[in-house]
C-alpha positions in Angstrom: -87.5 18.4 -31.8 -84.9 17.0 -34.2 -81.3 16.0 -32.9 -78.2 14.9 -34.9 -75.4 12.6 -33.7 -72.1 12.8 -35.6 -69.7 10.0 -35.2 -66.2 11.6 -35.2 -64.5 8.7 -32.9 -62.7 7.2 -36.0 -58.8 7.1 -36.4 -56.9 8.6 -39.2 -55.1 5.1 -39.8 -55.6 5.2 -43.4 -54.6 8.6 -43.7 -51.2 7.5 -41.7 -52.2 10.7 -39.7 -51.4 11.3 -36.1 -54.7 12.8 -35.3 -58.3 11.6 -35.7 -59.8 11.5 -39.0 -62.5 14.0 -38.0 -59.8 16.7 -37.1 -58.0 16.5 -40.6 -58.2 19.8 -42.4 -60.2 20.2 -45.6 -59.4 23.8 -46.7 -59.9 26.0 -43.8 -61.8 23.8 -41.5 -61.7 20.4 -40.0 -63.9 17.6 -41.5 -66.1 17.9 -38.5 -66.4 21.7 -38.6 -67.6 21.2 -42.1 -70.3 18.4 -41.1 -71.5 20.5 -38.1 -71.8 23.6 -40.2 -73.9 21.9 -42.9 -76.3 20.0 -40.5 -76.9 22.6 -37.9 -79.5 24.5 -39.8 -81.7 21.4 -40.0 -81.5 20.3 -36.2 -81.8 21.6 -32.6 -79.5 19.4 -31.0 -76.0 18.2 -32.0 -74.1 15.6 -30.2 -70.5 14.6 -31.3 -68.7 11.3 -30.3 -65.3 12.1 -29.9 -62.0 9.9 -29.7 -60.8 9.0 -26.2 -58.3 11.6 -25.2 -59.6 14.4 -27.8 -62.7 15.3 -25.9 -61.5 18.7 -24.7 -59.7 19.6 -28.0 -63.1 18.9 -29.9 -65.1 20.8 -27.3 -62.7 23.9 -28.0 -63.4 23.5 -31.8 -67.1 23.1 -31.5 -68.3 25.5 -28.8 -70.4 25.2 -25.9 -73.8 24.6 -27.9 -72.8 21.2 -28.8 -72.6 18.1 -26.6 -69.4 16.1 -26.8 -69.2 12.6 -25.5 -66.5 9.8 -25.6 -67.0 7.6 -28.4 -66.7 3.7 -28.4 -64.4 1.1 -30.1 -66.9 0.7 -33.0 -69.2 3.0 -34.8 -72.3 1.2 -33.3 -71.0 1.7 -29.8 -70.3 5.2 -30.4 -73.8 5.9 -31.7 -75.2 4.2 -28.7 -73.1 6.4 -26.3 -74.2 9.4 -28.5 -78.1 8.3 -28.0 -77.6 8.5 -24.3 -77.0 12.3 -24.6 -79.9 12.7 -27.0 -82.7 15.0 -25.5 -85.7 12.9 -24.5 -87.9 15.3 -26.5 -86.3 14.5 -29.8 -88.8 13.0 -32.2 -86.5 12.4 -35.0 -82.6 11.7 -34.9 -80.2 12.0 -37.8 -77.0 10.0 -37.5 -73.9 11.2 -39.5 -70.3 10.7 -40.1 -67.7 13.5 -39.9 -66.0 11.8 -42.7 -69.0 12.9 -45.0 -68.3 16.3 -44.0 -69.8 17.9 -47.2 -73.3 16.2 -47.2 -75.6 19.4 -47.5 -78.2 21.0 -45.3 -80.7 20.4 -48.3 -79.9 16.6 -47.9 -80.6 16.8 -44.1 -83.9 18.6 -44.6 -85.0 16.2 -47.4 -84.5 13.5 -44.9 -86.4 15.1 -42.3 -89.3 15.9 -44.6 -89.5 12.3 -45.5 -89.6 11.5 -41.6 -92.2 14.0 -41.2 -94.4 12.5 -43.9 -94.4 9.3 -42.0 -91.3 7.2 -42.9 -89.5 5.7 -40.1 -86.2 5.2 -41.4 -84.8 7.3 -44.1 -81.3 7.1 -45.8 -79.5 8.6 -48.8 -77.9 6.6 -51.7 -76.5 6.8 -55.0 -77.3 4.6 -57.9 -74.4 2.0 -58.5 -72.6 2.7 -62.0 -70.2 -0.1 -61.8 -70.9 -3.9 -62.2 -70.6 -5.4 -58.8 -69.8 -9.1 -58.4 -70.4 -11.4 -55.5 -67.5 -13.8 -55.0 -66.5 -16.6 -53.0 -63.6 -17.5 -50.7 -61.8 -19.1 -53.6 -62.0 -15.7 -55.4 -64.5 -16.9 -58.1 -67.7 -14.9 -59.0 -70.6 -16.4 -57.5 -73.2 -14.0 -58.7 -73.7 -10.5 -60.5 -76.6 -8.7 -58.9 -78.4 -6.3 -61.3 -76.8 -3.0 -60.5 -80.2 -1.0 -61.4 -81.3 -2.2 -57.8 -78.3 -1.4 -56.1 -77.5 1.9 -54.1 -74.3 3.0 -52.4 -75.5 4.3 -49.0 -74.5 7.6 -47.5 -75.2 9.7 -44.3 -76.8 11.4 -42.6 -79.4 8.7 -42.0 -82.7 9.9 -40.5 -85.0 7.7 -38.0 -88.0 8.0 -35.6 -86.1 8.4 -32.3 -88.0 5.5 -30.7 -87.2 3.1 -33.6 -83.5 4.1 -33.6 -83.4 3.7 -29.9 -85.1 0.2 -30.0 -82.4 -1.0 -32.6 -79.5 0.1 -30.4 -81.1 -1.9 -27.3 -79.8 -5.0 -28.9 -76.4 -3.7 -28.8 -75.6 -5.1 -32.4 -72.9 -4.2 -34.6 -73.2 -2.8 -38.3 -71.6 -0.6 -40.8 -74.7 1.8 -40.6 -77.7 2.4 -38.5 -80.3 1.6 -41.1 -78.9 -2.0 -41.1 -79.9 -2.4 -37.6 -83.3 -1.0 -38.0 -84.0 -3.1 -40.9 -83.0 -6.3 -39.0 -85.9 -5.3 -36.7 -88.2 -5.6 -39.8 -88.9 -1.8 -40.1 -88.9 -0.3 -43.8 -86.0 1.9 -44.5 -86.8 4.4 -47.4 -83.8 5.4 -49.7 -83.8 8.8 -51.2 -81.4 10.2 -53.7 -78.1 11.2 -52.3 -75.3 13.5 -53.1 -72.0 13.1 -54.9 -70.7 15.7 -52.4 -71.4 13.2 -49.6 -68.6 11.1 -50.5 -67.0 9.4 -47.4 -63.5 10.7 -46.9 -61.2 7.8 -46.0 -58.0 8.4 -47.9 -55.9 11.5 -48.9 -57.0 11.1 -52.4 -60.4 11.7 -51.3 -59.5 15.0 -49.9 -58.7 16.1 -53.4 -62.0 14.9 -55.0 -64.2 16.7 -52.3 -62.0 19.9 -52.7 -63.8 20.4 -56.1 -67.2 20.4 -54.3 -65.8 22.7 -51.6 -65.2 25.4 -54.2 -62.3 27.0 -52.6 -59.7 26.2 -55.3 -59.2 30.0 -55.8 -58.1 30.3 -52.0 -54.9 28.0 -52.8 -51.7 30.0 -53.6 -48.2 28.9 -54.6 -44.7 30.3 -54.2 -41.2 29.3 -55.2 -37.9 29.9 -53.2 -34.3 29.6 -54.1 -31.2 29.9 -51.9 -27.6 28.9 -52.5 -24.3 29.2 -50.3 -20.6 28.9 -50.9 -18.9 26.0 -49.0 -16.7 27.9 -46.0 -13.0 28.1 -45.9 -13.6 27.3 -42.2 -13.0 23.7 -41.8 -14.5 23.9 -38.6 -17.9 25.3 -39.8 -20.6 22.6 -39.7 -23.0 21.7 -42.5 -26.8 21.9 -41.8 -28.8 20.9 -44.6 -32.6 20.0 -44.6 -32.9 20.5 -40.7 -30.0 18.0 -39.8 -26.3 18.0 -39.5 -23.9 16.5 -41.8 -20.9 16.0 -39.6 -18.5 14.6 -42.3 -19.1 17.7 -44.4 -17.7 21.3 -44.5 -20.4 23.8 -43.7 -21.3 26.9 -45.7 -21.1 30.7 -44.9 -24.2 32.5 -44.0 -25.7 34.9 -41.6 -27.5 31.8 -40.0 -26.4 28.4 -40.1 -26.8 28.4 -44.1 -29.4 25.6 -44.4 -30.3 26.1 -48.0 -33.1 23.7 -48.0 -34.8 25.4 -44.9 -34.2 28.9 -46.3 -35.6 28.1 -49.9 -38.7 26.8 -48.2 -39.0 29.9 -46.0 -39.0 31.9 -49.1 -41.5 29.8 -51.0 -43.8 30.1 -48.1 -43.4 33.9 -47.9 -43.8 34.3 -51.7 -47.1 32.3 -51.6 -48.6 34.3 -48.6 -47.1 37.9 -49.5 -45.3 38.1 -46.4 -42.0 39.5 -47.4 -39.0 37.1 -48.1 -36.1 35.5 -46.1 -33.9 38.9 -46.1 -36.7 41.1 -44.8 -37.8 38.7 -42.2 -34.6 37.2 -41.0 -31.9 39.0 -42.7 -28.6 40.8 -41.7 -30.7 43.7 -40.3 -32.0 41.5 -37.6 -29.1 40.5 -35.4 -31.3 38.2 -33.5 -31.1 35.6 -36.1 -27.5 35.6 -36.5 -26.5 31.9 -36.3 -30.0 30.6 -36.2 -30.8 27.1 -37.6 -32.8 26.4 -40.4 -35.4 24.6 -38.3 -36.1 27.5 -36.0 -36.4 29.8 -39.1 -39.0 27.4 -40.5 -41.0 27.6 -37.1 -40.7 31.3 -37.2 -42.0 31.3 -41.0 -45.0 29.1 -39.9 -45.9 31.5 -37.2 -45.8 34.5 -39.7 -48.0 32.8 -42.4 -50.3 31.4 -39.8 -50.9 34.8 -38.3 -51.6 36.0 -41.9 -54.2 33.5 -42.0 -52.7 30.7 -44.2 -51.9 26.9 -43.6 -49.6 24.9 -45.4 -50.9 22.2 -47.8 -47.3 20.9 -48.8 -44.0 21.8 -49.6 -41.4 20.4 -51.9 -37.5 21.2 -52.0 -34.9 20.2 -54.4 -31.3 20.2 -53.3 -28.6 21.0 -55.9 -25.0 20.0 -55.3 -22.4 17.4 -55.7 -22.4 16.8 -52.0 -23.6 15.4 -49.6 -25.4 12.4 -50.8 -29.2 12.9 -49.6 -30.8 9.7 -50.4 -29.6 7.6 -47.5 -30.8 10.3 -45.0 -33.8 11.5 -47.0 -36.4 10.2 -44.5 -34.7 11.8 -41.6 -34.4 15.1 -43.5 -38.3 14.9 -44.5 -39.1 14.3 -40.8 -36.9 17.2 -39.5 -38.4 19.7 -42.0 -42.0 18.3 -41.4 -41.7 18.8 -37.7 -40.5 22.2 -38.0 -43.5 23.3 -40.0 -46.0 21.6 -37.7 -46.4 18.3 -39.3 -47.0 19.7 -42.8 -46.3 17.4 -45.7 -42.7 17.7 -47.2 -40.9 16.2 -50.1 -37.1 16.2 -50.9 -35.5 15.5 -54.0 -31.8 15.9 -55.2 -29.8 16.7 -58.3 -26.5 17.7 -59.7 -25.6 20.3 -62.5 -23.2 18.0 -64.3 -20.2 20.0 -63.5 -21.6 23.6 -64.2 -21.6 26.6 -62.0 -21.2 27.1 -58.5 -22.9 23.7 -57.2 -21.4 21.6 -60.2 -17.9 22.8 -59.5 -18.3 22.0 -55.7 -17.8 25.4 -54.6 -21.4 25.4 -52.9 -24.7 24.0 -52.7 -28.1 25.4 -53.7 -32.0 24.6 -53.3 -35.2 25.5 -55.0 -38.7 25.1 -53.2 -42.0 25.2 -54.1 -45.2 25.7 -51.4 -48.9 25.2 -51.6 -50.9 27.0 -49.1 -54.5 27.6 -48.5 -56.2 30.9 -47.1 
C-alpha cells in the first residue's frame, strides 16, 4: 500500500490573501484540488493537513475518501500529524506540498518505482542553472559551489514508511523531509524533477504555472462602458465605485447611476456572454429601480458564477472632471472588490481636456475591462 501526505496548512501571507494558500484558485480549481487530482492515481490513501479552522471547508472540497487532519505551526509538525493518520499497512509514503500543485502523476509514479527497486528515500530535483554563492553575515562571498552538482529539490518526496516514521520520531524541523532522513544517515536518491512542479509562493508564480496548465483558451475578456449626466436635482446623491461622494451632486439613472459599477457589470456580461446591463437590470426590471452599484455587482457575480465563470481581475477607468478619485481610490477598490466576492480590482481616472459630456462637466463616464475564466 502507498499513502500520500499533502501539506496544505500554509498561509497565503506572500499572496496577501485572506485564505490559506492551498485554497487559492489556479484556473478552475484550488491548488489543493490540482495536487490531489495528480497524485491520486499513484496512491491508495491521501491525508491532507489543513490549517486550523479550515478543516470542514477542505473536507467539503476533497470529499469523504480523503483524510483531513489539522496541521501544525511548521511544515515538519504538519507532516508528523499527517503520519499519525497513515494506514499502518502503508509500505511507502509520499510527502507532497499543495503549493507544487502541478507535479504530475508520472513524477509520483517514477518516485514509487525507485522505492520499489530498493531505494529508501527518493526526491525529484532540477539542475541548477544559475551561479550560486555562499555569503557571510557581512554580505561578502565566501564560496561558489560547482553548480553541476547542485539540484533544486521538489516534491512529492517518497520514503519507505518505516524510515520516514523514524526520521520524524526525533521531532526535528527541516524545510523538507529528505533532510530529516539524510540526518539519520540514510541515502537519498535524487531523480529528475519537472518544471511544472514549481512551488507557487507568489501571484507571479500563478502566471507561470498557468502555462503548464494549458487552460489559456478558457480565459475570456470583456469591455463595458457607461455614462450618466449630472442631475438637476441638487438632493441627488452621487454614488461612484461603490461609495458615496457626499459633497457632489449625483447623476440621473434607473438605479443609483454608479457608472464604474455599471461598466464593470457590462464588462463581465460581455466576457461571459450573459447579456448586458440593460437585459439583466434595465427599466423593464422595476425591482432594480434605485439599486446600488454594489448590489448590481453582487447580482452580476451570481449570474456569471451560475454560468460557470470566475473572475480573474477587473479594471475600470473613471472619466470626468469630478470627483477627484485619488484620495479615495483604496476605499473604492475595497468596495468594488467586496461586492465581487474579493476579486482583484484596479481603478484609474482621467479627464477629456474639456471635450464632450465629461469634459464640459455635464456628466461622468467609465470604461471597464474584465478577465474571467471558465
